[in-house]
N, C-alpha and C positions, 0 to 999 in steps of 0.2 A: 628277576622278573621280569619279561620283555613288554614292550607296548606296540602293538601293529599303527602303525600310522596309518594302514588306509584305512581303518575304523574310525577315524578320527577325520578325517575330511571333510564326511558331511557336517557336523558340527561346527571346523570353521566355517567352510560356503553358509553356514546358517547365520555363525559373527559377522562376517561382510555383508550379506546382503540385508540385514536389518542395519548396522551402520551405515550405507550405504543410503538404505529407505529414511531412515532419520535424517539424513544432512540433506534428501531431493525433499522432503517435506517441511525442514528449515529454508533451505532456499526459496521452496515457490511460495508457501509464506510469506517470508521478504516481500517478494517481487510483488505480491500481491497487497503488499501496503504500504509498499512504497506507489504504487499503482494509484491507488487510490488516497492515499495524500497529493499527488500529484492533478487529478482528475480535480480534487477538493478548489486546492489552489487557482488553477484555473479557472473554473465556475465564482470563484471570487474575485478575482481578478475580470471577469467580465463582467460581473455586475459593477463593481466600481470604479470600470471604462462606461458605462451607460447611464451612471447616476453624471460623471464629470460630464457626458456627453449633450448631455442638459441645454438647455437654452438658457443663457448669461443674463440676458437682458430681463427675466422671466425668474433671477435669483432667489428672489423674497416665499416669491411660494414654495418654487422648489425645497425651499429650506423646512418651509413650513408643512409642507407634504412630508420630508425625512423623518424630520422631528418627530409629526403626527404617526408618523409607524411605527417607531420605537416605543 
């Protein structure tokens, strides 16, 4: 029994296409996840910076405001 390879090229192309699509989706989702994490860290750093830039002479009121927020 002889196998005609010309008929098998479509199946191999389909497997390669699906594999490439899966790899692309995985890499894009990883990139989006890491970007989201990075933006969250930047937001938190900005919040921390704004808290520490408060007036040092008025530290008791700053502390009481922060404690009352939580």
